[in-house]
Backbone as a ProteinNet text record, in pm:
[ID]
protein_1_A
[PRIMARY]
MTDPTVRAIGDALAGLVPDGVRTGAVAIDAGLVDELWPEELAAVSAAVPSRRSEFATGRRLLRDLTGTT
[TERTIARY]
13381.4	13510.9	13491.9	13571.4	13561.4	13637.1	13577.2	13640.8	13770.6	13882.1	14009.9	14005.2	13930.1	13920.2	13847	13738.2	13663.3	13750.1	13823.5	13913.2	14019.6	14074.9	14177.6	14120.1	13999	13934.2	13911.2	13863.2	13842.4	13971.1	14079.2	14209.2	14257.2	14237.5	14278.3	14199.9	14069.6	13987.8	14032.9	14058.5	14101.7	14232.4	14316.8	14443.5	14431.4	14313.8	14294.1	14238.1	14193.2	14123.4	14198	14173.3	14240.1	14193.9	14275.4	14236.4	14102.9	14021.4	13891.2	13777.7	13809.6	13706.6	13681.5	13557.6	13522.8	13500.6	13553	13531.9	13496.6	13448.6	13417.1	13393.5	13396.5	13367.5	13301.9	13198.8	13129.8	13089.7	13069.2	13020.9	12872.6	12828.4	12687.4	12605.8	12496.3	12412.4	12266.2	12212.2	12074	11974.4	12010.2	11920.2	11894	11974.4	11957.6	11845.2	11792.1	11681.3	11564.1	11545	11435.5	11452.4	11573.4	11599.4	11580.7	11553.9	11536.5	11415.7	11428.9	11316.3	11217.6	11089.6	10989.1	11026.2	11076	11110.9	11231.8	11322.9	11436.9	11391.2	11305.8	11253.6	11178.3	11103.5	11031.7	11129.4	11244.4	11342.5	11402.9	11405	11464.8	11363	11237	11132.7	11135	11179.4	11182.5	11316.7	11410.8	11544.3	11545.6	11642.8	11659.9	11705.9	11681.9	11715.9	11862	11955.1	12095.5	12122.2	12058.3	12076.8	12013.8	11898.6	11836.7	11930.1	11994.8	12089.2	12208.2	12261.8	12373.4	12332.5	12216.1	12166.6	12147.1	12082.4	12055.3	12184.3	12283.1	12411.1	12479.4	12474.2	12532.1	12463.1	12331.7	12256.8	12293	12306.1	12343.4	12482.6	12576.5	12711.6	12709.9	12634.9	12623.4	12570.1	12466.4	12409.8	12511.7	12585.2	12688.2	12796.1	12838.2	12945.8	12901.8	12775.1	12727.1	12656.1	12632.6	12561.5	12413.3	12360.9	12218.1	12143.4	12027.2	11947.4	11825.5
13131.4	13194.7	13345.4	13405.1	13547.4	13628.4	13738.1	13832	13881.4	13882.6	13926.7	14068.6	14157.4	14294.4	14298.4	14223.8	14218.4	14156.9	14052.3	13989.1	14088.4	14166.3	14264.7	14372.9	14415.8	14515.7	14457.4	14333.4	14268.2	14256.1	14218.7	14207.5	14343.3	14447.1	14581.8	14627.5	14602.8	14641	14567.7	14438.8	14359.3	14412.1	14469	14522.8	14655.8	14716.7	14848	14842.2	14725.1	14715.7	14622.5	14637.1	14549.5	14404.2	14312.7	14172.4	14158.1	14068.1	14044.3	14123.3	14223	14301.2	14235.2	14200.1	14134.7	14237	14206.8	14290.1	14198.9	14257.5	14179.3	14270	14210.2	14281.8	14183.5	14226.9	14144.9	14233.8	14171.8	14244.8	14274.2	14386.9	14424.2	14318.9	14274.5	14168.8	14213.3	14241.8	14288.4	14185.1	14058.3	13953	13953.3	14024.3	14026	14117.5	14200.5	14288.5	14205.8	14087.4	13999.8	13948.9	13957.8	13911.1	14019.5	14142.4	14249.9	14223.8	14260	14251.1	14361.7	14348.1	14447.4	14590.8	14610.4	14746.4	14800.7	14713.1	14756.8	14794.8	14713.5	14744.3	14877.4	14902.4	15029.6	15147.4	15126.5	15234.4	15274.9	15183.4	15214.3	15206.5	15210.3	15193.7	15303.3	15423.1	15532.9	15542.9	15457.8	15463.9	15400.6	15440.9	15380.4	15235.3	15149.3	15007.7	14981.2	15056.7	15032.1	15060.8	15162	15192.7	15084.2	15031.4	14920.4	14798.6	14774.8	14662.8	14683	14803.9	14834.9	14813.7	14865	14854	14707.6	14631.7	14491.2	14411.2	14441.2	14371.2	14403.5	14528.4	14567.2	14500.3	14491.1	14424.4	14276.6	14211.5	14069.5	14049.1	14136.4	14126.8	14145.5	14241.7	14263.7	14139	14079.2	13956.5	13844.6	13830.1	13725.5	13748.5	13872.1	13902.6	13890.3	13916.4	13911.3	13782.4	13697.3	13572.4	13592.4	13704.8	13736.6	13675.9	13619.7	13564.1	13648.2
3726.4	3740	3755.7	3841.6	3869.7	3765	3725.5	3633.6	3697.9	3625	3683.1	3738.8	3674.8	3723.5	3856.9	3867.7	3993.8	4102.4	4069.3	4166.1	4213	4121.4	4156.9	4248.4	4220.3	4306.2	4445.3	4451.8	4581.3	4660	4592.4	4658.8	4710	4629.8	4670.6	4792.7	4792.3	4907.8	5033.4	5019.7	5134.6	5193.3	5108.2	5155.1	5227.4	5223.6	5285.7	5426.6	5468.4	5596.6	5691.7	5822.3	5919.2	5905.3	5956.6	5960.7	6031.3	5982.9	6044.3	5982.7	5901.1	5832.7	5697.7	5672.6	5546.8	5436.7	5321.2	5203.6	5087.1	4981.1	4862.9	4744.5	4628.4	4504.8	4409.2	4344	4244.4	4127.4	4013.7	3896.7	3914.6	3861.9	3867.9	3792.5	3855.2	3798.4	3799.6	3682.4	3672.4	3723.4	3718.5	3763.9	3913.3	3989.4	4134.4	4180.9	4092.5	4130.1	4180.4	4125	4167	4309.5	4365.5	4501.1	4607.5	4565.1	4663.3	4750.3	4876.2	4968.8	4931.6	4964.9	4925.3	4964.3	5084.7	5127.9	5052.7	5010.8	4930.9	4789.8	4733.8	4600.8	4601.6	4708.2	4719.7	4723.7	4787.3	4800.1	4666	4569.8	4439.3	4325.5	4360.4	4258	4151.3	4186.1	4089.4	4016.7	4053.4	3993.8	3854.3	3775.7	3643.2	3661.8	3564.6	3578.9	3618	3562.2	3596.4	3744.3	3799.7	3942.2	4028.8	3988.6	4063.1	4063.2	3950	3941.9	4034.4	4037.6	4127.1	4272.2	4307.2	4444	4482.3	4394	4422.5	4437.3	4354.4	4364.3	4496.6	4536.9	4665.8	4782.8	4776.9	4884.4	4891	4774.7	4771.4	4829.5	4792.2	4845.6	4996.8	5044.5	5188.3	5258	5202.5	5262.1	5263.1	5153.8	5147.6	5252.1	5269.3	5364.3	5509.2	5536.4	5674.5	5708.6	5608.4	5633.3	5655	5608.7	5621.5	5503.5	5530.9	5421.4	5395.9
[MASK]
+++++++++++++++++++++++++++++++++++++++++++++++++++++++++++++++++++++

């Protein structure tokens, strides 16, 4: 089940863009750091753990929205 706050943010974002533009919102998930591609992990290797989690969550959301694996 989606967090109501995350759902509200996703709904708000969807209301800001034209039809056909994909948007999304998800909660930050530290477990997604393990899914980063090697070059992505290298890009955030010096970052603090919370920033790596933010980055990894954003990359996962991007992949989900674009259908990229």
